[in-house]
C-alpha positions as CSV (number, residue, x, y, z in Angstrom):
1,M,40.8,12.5,-9.6
2,P,41.7,11.7,-6.5
3,D,45.0,14.1,-6.4
4,R,47.4,11.3,-5.9
5,F,46.0,10.2,-8.9
6,V,47.6,13.2,-10.5
7,K,51.0,14.0,-11.5
8,G,53.4,16.4,-12.5
9,T,56.3,18.4,-12.0
10,C,56.6,20.5,-8.2
11,P,55.2,24.3,-8.8
12,N,57.8,25.2,-6.2
13,C,61.3,23.4,-6.5
14,G,60.4,21.9,-10.5
15,A,61.1,18.6,-9.2
16,L,59.5,16.0,-12.0
17,D,56.5,13.1,-11.7
18,Q,55.4,14.4,-8.2
19,Y,51.8,13.6,-6.7
20,G,49.0,16.0,-6.4
21,D,49.5,16.7,-3.3
22,S,52.9,16.8,-2.2
23,C,56.0,17.0,-2.9
24,D,58.7,14.3,-1.9
25,S,62.2,16.6,-3.2
26,C,61.5,20.1,-1.1
27,G,57.7,18.8,1.0
28,A,55.5,21.6,0.1
29,T,52.3,20.8,-0.6
30,Y,49.7,22.2,-3.0
31,S,46.6,21.0,-5.3
32,P,46.3,19.2,-7.9
33,S,45.6,22.3,-10.3
34,E,49.1,23.9,-9.5
35,L,51.3,21.8,-11.1
36,K,52.7,22.3,-13.9
37,S,52.9,19.6,-16.8
38,P,49.5,17.8,-14.7
39,H,49.1,14.2,-15.6
40,C,47.5,11.1,-15.2
41,Y,49.4,8.3,-14.2
42,L,47.1,5.5,-14.6
43,C,46.8,6.8,-18.3
44,G,48.8,9.4,-18.8
45,T,46.1,12.2,-20.3
46,T,45.8,15.5,-19.2
47,P,42.8,16.3,-16.8
48,I,40.6,18.8,-17.0
49,K,39.2,21.3,-14.5
50,K,34.9,20.7,-13.8
51,S,33.3,22.8,-11.1
52,T,32.2,20.5,-7.9
53,E,31.2,21.1,-3.7
54,H,33.6,20.3,-1.3
55,V,33.8,20.3,2.6
56,F,36.1,22.4,4.6
57,F,38.1,22.0,7.6
58,K,38.8,25.9,10.0
59,L,42.3,25.4,10.6
60,N,42.6,29.0,11.6
61,D,39.8,28.9,13.9
62,F,43.1,27.2,15.7
63,R,45.6,29.5,15.2
64,D,46.9,30.4,18.1
65,E,46.5,26.8,19.5
66,L,48.4,25.4,17.5
67,A,51.4,28.2,17.6
68,S,52.1,27.6,21.3
69,W,51.8,24.1,20.5
70,L,54.4,23.6,18.1
71,P,56.9,25.0,19.8
72,K,56.7,22.2,23.0
73,H,55.7,19.2,21.3
74,T,58.0,18.8,17.8
75,Q,61.7,19.1,17.5
76,S,63.2,22.8,17.0
77,E,63.9,22.5,13.5
78,V,60.3,21.2,12.7
79,A,58.5,24.3,14.7
80,A,61.0,26.8,13.1
81,K,59.5,25.6,9.8
82,M,55.9,24.8,10.8
83,M,56.0,28.6,12.1
84,E,56.9,29.8,8.6
85,W,52.8,29.1,7.3
86,F,52.0,31.6,10.3
87,K,53.7,34.5,8.5
88,E,49.6,34.2,6.9
89,P,46.5,33.1,7.4
90,L,46.0,29.8,7.5
91,R,43.4,28.1,5.1
92,D,40.8,26.1,5.1
93,W,42.1,23.5,4.9
94,D,39.8,20.3,2.0
95,I,38.8,17.1,3.4
96,S,36.0,15.8,1.2
97,R,37.2,13.7,-2.1
98,D,34.7,13.4,-5.4
99,A,34.5,9.6,-6.2
100,P,35.4,7.1,-6.8
101,Y,37.7,7.7,-4.0
102,F,38.3,4.8,-1.3
103,G,38.0,4.6,3.1
104,F,34.2,6.3,4.4
105,S,31.9,8.1,3.1
106,I,30.9,12.2,5.0
107,P,27.3,11.8,6.4
108,G,25.0,13.7,4.7
109,T,26.7,13.8,1.0
110,E,26.4,12.0,-2.3
111,N,29.8,10.8,-3.5
112,K,31.9,12.4,-1.4
113,F,34.3,10.7,0.9
114,F,36.6,11.9,4.0
115,Y,39.7,12.9,2.5
116,V,42.1,9.7,3.6
117,W,44.1,12.3,5.7
118,V,41.3,12.7,8.0
119,D,40.4,8.8,8.9
120,A,43.5,7.4,8.8
121,P,45.1,9.1,12.0
122,M,41.6,8.6,13.5
123,G,43.1,4.6,13.3
124,Y,45.0,5.8,16.4
125,V,42.3,7.1,18.9
126,S,40.0,4.3,17.3
127,S,42.6,0.9,17.7
128,T,43.4,2.4,21.7
129,K,39.1,2.2,21.8
130,I,39.3,-1.2,20.6
131,W,41.5,-2.3,23.3
132,C,40.9,-0.1,26.3
133,Q,37.1,-2.9,25.6
134,Q,39.5,-5.6,24.8
135,N,41.5,-5.5,28.2
136,N,38.9,-3.4,30.2
137,K,40.8,-0.2,30.4
138,N,39.6,3.7,30.8
139,F,39.9,4.5,27.3
140,D,39.3,8.2,28.6
141,D,42.2,8.2,30.4
142,Y,44.5,7.7,27.1
143,W,42.8,9.9,24.9
144,K,41.0,12.6,26.7
145,S,43.4,12.9,29.7
146,D,47.0,14.4,29.4
147,S,47.4,13.6,33.0
148,K,46.9,9.9,32.7
149,A,48.3,9.1,30.0
150,E,51.8,10.1,27.5
151,V,51.4,10.2,23.4
152,Y,54.0,9.7,20.8
153,H,54.2,9.8,16.9
154,F,56.8,8.8,15.0
155,I,57.0,9.7,11.4
156,G,58.7,10.5,8.8
157,K,59.4,14.0,7.2
158,D,56.6,13.9,4.1
159,I,53.8,13.5,6.6
160,T,55.1,16.9,9.1
161,Y,52.3,19.6,7.8
162,F,49.6,16.4,8.5
163,H,50.9,15.3,12.4
164,T,51.6,19.1,13.5
165,L,49.3,21.4,12.2
166,F,46.4,19.4,11.0
167,W,45.9,16.8,13.2
168,P,46.2,18.4,16.5
169,A,43.9,20.7,15.0
170,L,41.3,18.7,14.7
171,L,42.3,16.6,18.3
172,K,41.0,20.0,19.6
173,S,37.7,20.3,17.3
174,A,36.7,16.8,19.1
175,D,37.9,17.7,22.1
176,F,40.7,15.2,22.7
177,R,44.7,15.4,23.8
178,T,46.6,16.2,21.9
179,P,49.8,13.9,21.3
180,T,52.7,14.5,23.8
181,A,55.9,15.0,21.4
182,V,56.1,14.3,17.5
183,H,59.1,13.1,16.4
184,T,60.1,13.6,13.3
185,H,62.6,11.7,11.1
186,G,63.8,11.5,7.6
187,F,63.6,9.5,4.9
188,I,65.8,5.7,4.8
189,T,67.4,6.1,1.5
190,L,69.0,2.9,-0.9
191,N,72.8,3.4,-1.3
192,G,72.1,6.9,-1.6
193,E,68.9,7.1,-3.0
194,R,65.4,7.8,-2.2
195,M,63.6,4.4,-2.4
196,S,60.6,4.6,-4.9
197,K,57.7,1.3,-5.8
198,S,57.8,2.9,-8.7
199,R,60.5,2.6,-10.1
200,G,61.9,-0.6,-8.5
201,H,64.5,1.1,-6.5
202,F,63.3,-0.6,-3.2
203,I,63.4,-3.7,-0.3
204,S,60.6,-4.8,1.0
205,I,60.5,-6.0,4.3
206,R,59.6,-9.4,3.8
207,T,62.0,-9.7,1.0
208,Y,64.7,-9.3,3.5
209,L,63.9,-11.3,6.0
210,N,63.2,-14.1,3.9
211,H,67.2,-14.2,3.8
212,L,68.5,-12.1,6.9
213,Q,67.9,-11.2,10.7
214,A,66.0,-8.6,11.9
215,E,68.8,-8.1,15.0
216,F,70.9,-7.1,11.8
217,I,69.1,-4.2,10.1
218,R,67.8,-2.6,13.1
219,Y,71.1,-2.7,14.3
220,Y,72.2,-1.2,11.5
221,L,69.4,1.6,11.2
222,A,70.3,2.3,15.4
223,T,73.5,3.0,14.9
224,K,72.2,5.8,11.7
225,L,69.5,7.1,14.0
226,N,70.0,10.5,15.7
227,S,67.2,13.7,16.9
228,K,67.4,15.3,14.1
229,V,65.3,15.7,10.9
230,E,68.1,13.4,9.1
231,D,68.1,10.4,5.8
232,M,68.9,7.7,6.6
233,D,71.3,5.6,3.8
234,F,70.9,2.0,3.9
235,N,74.3,0.6,2.1
236,L,74.6,-2.2,0.9
237,E,78.2,-2.4,1.5
238,D,78.4,-0.4,4.9
239,F,75.9,-2.0,6.3
240,Q,77.5,-5.6,5.3
241,G,81.1,-4.2,6.8
242,K,78.9,-2.5,9.7
243,V,77.5,-6.0,10.8
244,N,80.2,-8.4,9.8
245,S,82.3,-6.3,11.9
246,D,80.4,-5.5,15.1
247,L,77.6,-7.7,15.4
248,I,79.8,-11.2,14.6
249,G,83.3,-10.0,15.3
250,K,82.7,-8.0,17.7
251,I,80.6,-11.1,19.7
252,T,82.3,-13.3,18.4
253,N,85.5,-12.1,19.6
254,L,83.8,-12.1,23.3
255,G,83.3,-15.7,23.3
256,S,86.3,-16.8,21.7
257,R,88.4,-14.9,24.8
258,G,85.8,-16.0,27.1
259,A,86.5,-19.5,26.1
260,Q,90.1,-18.9,26.7
261,M,89.9,-17.7,29.4
262,L,87.3,-19.9,31.1
263,S,90.0,-23.1,29.6
264,K,93.0,-21.3,30.7
265,F,91.8,-21.1,34.4
């Protein structure tokens, strides 16, 4: 099964109900076979192992380039965490998945598909190419040269490995430029707890916009954001108080004072 269909206990920190490729609690990555008490999250049965051939990307071929790139293009705490991988040779990265799987089939294979973290980041490149074609721009200025344009990624901490190890290596192998910088942020928690669709603990953007203005939540999150990899809590009571006090109260007070001055003078 695709690794996201397998759930179990994280082999690193012991967190329950984690997916088969990475742990949301501690950030560790692993293969589904390393999970403790694995089960299919659709039907609950225990997966069985079968032999299959896979396609691997030789990540260690880019070891020296990555070790040099990381400290210059990521936050210091991110670079320090990623450099822990360099205590031993970088493992080959399994970039194929067996059918049934979504996405793009791998040329020259039968029932093999590219792992989503191979083709998904390439959307940054392909969308730029489409935009260049539509606006009569030179694509090479953006993804072939780092002297004519800058490329920035803003990501959540759970996908740091993919954007700071695998992605730069893939770009180098394809003769594309690497990002100018990758900015990593923590999760947005809800009332102190991690948001989870499967557990019903979340607020969708559509639901929010049906009732409140976008500027309110933009302002609230901007006041809590910093350059560190820290979680931001969307606390409903704090949100209400900050919006009423800062945005509505202070702006109304400014208008009121301005009106009094205009009337008086």
